[in-house]
N, C-alpha and C positions, 0 to 999 in steps of 0.2 A: 442510634447506632454511633459508637465511638469513632469509627471509621469516617463517618460523616462530619464529626466534630474537627477531626484532623484536616479533612479536605477543605472543609468551608472555612474554617478560622486560620489554618496554618498552610494551605495548599500542599499538604503532604499527601502523597498518594500511598497509602499503606496497603500492602498485599499480604504479607506473611504475618500470621499471628504467632507470638513467642511468648515463653513464660520464663522468667528469671527469678529466683528467690520466691517463688510462688506468686509473683506479680505478673498480671497479664498485660502484654504490650504487642507492638507491631514492629516490623522491620520495613525499612524503605531504603533500598540500595546499601550504603555502609552503615547506616544509623539504626539504633532501636529507639522507639518512642514509648513513653509510659504516661498515661493519663491519671493524675491524682486529683482527688476532690480537695478543694481549698476551703476547708472549713473553719481554720483559725483565722485570727486576726490578719489582715493584709501585710502589716508590718512584720509578723513572724515570718511569713513566706519570703518576703523581700530581703529581710536579713540572712535567711538560710541560703537563698539565692546568692547573695554576695559571698558567703562562705564557699559555695560550690564552685563559683568561678574562679575564686581564688586558689582553691585545691587542684582544679584543672590546670590552672597556670603554673603551679608549683610541681607538676608532674603526676598527680593523681588523675591520669586520663579516664578511669573507669568511674568517675563522679557523675550522676545524672544532673545535667544542668538545664534549667529552665529555658525554654525558647519562647520569644515574644509571638504574638499573633500577627496577621498580616496587617492589622491596624496598629501595631507596635504596643500592644497591651500585654501584660503579664497573666492576665486571667481571661478565659474564655467562658461564655455563658450558655448552658443548653438546659431546657426545661426548668429555669429558675434556679439551677444550680451553678456554682463557680468551679472551674477547673483550671489546672495547670498542666502544661504539657512538658515532660523532661526529656531531653535527648542523651543517648549513651553512645560515645563513639567506639570505645573499647571495652570489652568484657574481660576482667582478670581471670587468667586461667592458671598461671603458674607464679609461684612466689619464690624470690630468691632468698628473702631473710626469714629468720625465725619469727613466730608470732610476737614475742616480747619485744624483740628488736623493731620489728614493723610499727608496733603501737608507740614506742619510744620515738622512733624517727618522725612519725606523723605528729606526735605532740611537738617534737623539736621545730619542725618546719612550719606547723601552724602558728607556733609562738611568736613568729616574725611578722604576724598580721597586725596592722597598724591601729585598727580601731576596735573598740569594745562594743559589740552590738548591745542594745537596750532590752529588747524584747525577749531574746533567747539566752541572755546571760544569767547564770545563777552564782557567778564568781562572787565569793565574799558574802553571799546572801543565804547560805544554807539555813543558819538558825532562824531567820525571819519566815523563810519559806516553810521550813518543818513545823514551826509554831502554827502558821497560818493553815497548813495542811491538817494538822491534828485538829485544830478547832473546828474547821469546816466538816471534817469526817465525823467528829462527835456529834454535830448538830445533825447531820444528814442521816447518819445510821439510826439515831434516836427517831427521827422523823419517819424514816422508811420502816423501822421495827414496828411502830405505832399504826402505820398504814397497812402493812402486810404482816399479818401474824401467822408466820409459818415456821417450819422446822429450821429453815436456813437461817432466818433472822433471829430465831430463839438461841441458836448456837453462836451467831455473831455477837449477839448482846452479851452471851457468857464469856466469850473470849476477848471482847473489846477492852475490858479493863487491864487485860495482860498487854494489848498493844499500846494503850496509853502509858503503861508504866515503862515499857521499852522505849517509846518515843521520848518520854521525859528523861530517862537516862541518857539517851544520845544527845538530847539538846543540852543537857547540863555538862555532859563530857566536851561537847563543842565549844560550848561557852568557856569553859576552863581552857581549852586547847588554844582559843584565840588570843590568850595573853601569853602564849609561848612564843618567844622571838627567835627560836632556832629554825629559820627558814633561809632558803637561798633563791638563786635565779629560777630555779626548777620549780619553783611554786607560782610562777606567773600564769596567767590565763592561756588557755589553749582551745582548740577546737576539740569537742568531745562528742559523745552520743548520748541520747536520751537515756538509753539502758544498754551498755556494752556488752554484748555477748562475745560474738566473734565477727563484728561488722566488717572489720578491715580485710578479713579473709574471704569475704563475700565477693562473688563476681561484679557487684556494683556497689557503690557508696550512694545510698539514698539520701537525698538533699533534706527531706523532712524528718529526718533522724539526727540531725546536726544540732549541736548547742555549743555554748561557749562557756567554759568552766575551768575549775582548777583539775590538773590532770588525774588526781587521785579518784575522781569521780568515775572515770572508766576502769581503773584498776579495782576499786571496790565492787562496783557492779559485776566484773567478770569474776571476782572471788565469790562474790554472792551466788552467782549462777553456778559456780563450780561447787560450792557448799551445798546446794539445794539439789545436786543430781545424785542418784543412787549410786552411779559408778564413779564416784569422786576419786580422782587420780591424783595424789599428792605429790608425786615426783614430776608430772607435766606442769602442775601449777608453780612448784619451785623453779623449774627450769624457766617457764614464762617470766615470773618476776626477776630471776637473776639475769637473764637476757634484757630485760627492760631496763634494770639498773645499771647494766654495764654502759649503756648509751644515755640513760638519763636518771642518776641517783635520787632517791627520796630523801628528803631532809627529815628531821625529827618531827618537824611541824606536819610534814606531809604524811608521816606515819600515823600521826593522831587523827588527822582528817579521815583518812581511810577506815581507821578503827570506828570512829564516830559514826561514819556513813553506814559501816556494816551493822552497828547496833541498831540504827533507825530501820524500822521494819517495812522499807519501801516496797519490798515484794508482796506483803501482806496489803498494803494500801492499794497497790495496783490491782490486785485481785478483787478487792472490795468494790473499787471504782468500776471495774468491767461488770460486777455483779449488779450495779445500779440500773443497767440497761438490759439485763438479761433475764428472761422469764422462766428459764429452765431451773426450777426450784430444786428438783431432785439432783440435778447435775451439780448445781452450786454447793449444795449440801454435802454431797460426796467429796467434791473437791476441797471444801474448806476443812473437813475431817482429814483429808490427806495432808493438807498444808499444816495443820496442827501437829500432825504426827511427824511430818518432815522437820518441823521447827525444832523438835528435841535434838535431831542430828545437827541442825544448823548451830543451834546454842553451843553444843558441845565442841563443834570445830572452831566456832568464833572464840570460845573460852580458850582454846590452845593455839590460837591464830600466830602469836608471836613464836612460840616454840616450834610449831609445825613449819614455819618459814625460816627458822634459824636467826630470828631477830632478837638480839640481847636487850630485852626491854628493861632490864635492871640497869645495865650499864648506861642506856640511853636516857634512864629516868622517865620511862614511859608508864604513866598510869594505866592500870587495867581494872575493869569491873570484877570485884571479888566474888560476886554471886554467880558468875558464869561458869 
């Protein structure tokens, strides 16, 4: 029982069950508590914890911050599994700023953090990480496809050369962008999210979603998420980006990073990775077919990215992929 874990290890008398953002937790007096399995390396959790405490200090009171056990440890053990307990003192209900401005302010404020984390930072390392990811997935897909000869893996093997091609395009574009010296202060590292959808609008900032990276990571992932939705709304995306840029303008270098990240098929890799531990072959097969269909819309939107967003790529001398 998770209640027991809270009582024995933290002396927290949880009475009321709560659910926020689909996460189950408990309420005790003025605080909400959430138990999260700590399956990652210890350093990853501790670095994320440091970011969470900093966010709470600079005004993001709806950040889930880890609490130590009665013995002053960050991790509690139960049934041979390790857990961390997070406390939330305030749940965000109303927002004063527009979404774009909120994200720009978040990036501006977190840019004042003095240390660059090691384990959770991807800042300046996209190329190496993308190459590593591509290589690992090539080997794993081949291995899984020969072990499980079913319709899902047959389809995946068919589309994988396309995924390789996209990845190589993105890596090459990024490599060329790294020589572009048109950057400014807004290109420094900030707190970001694993996959930014609308995390800042959520009632709680979840600590285990935090990373340290270039701010265009969040912008690119948000645009990706918009491009992949059926009810894509161009006007709201334009408003989001213009509000962001009013507070934190993008450099030419930043636009290039954003474009490269959108070319790299992160959403397809995320799906394949989840598939490695999912036994529902029919479901996976259907979902992959749907993703391939969606990809046509995604490519079309990406091909028009700068035009859609009224960015004069010719004036800025921003290279674009001709085949998109």
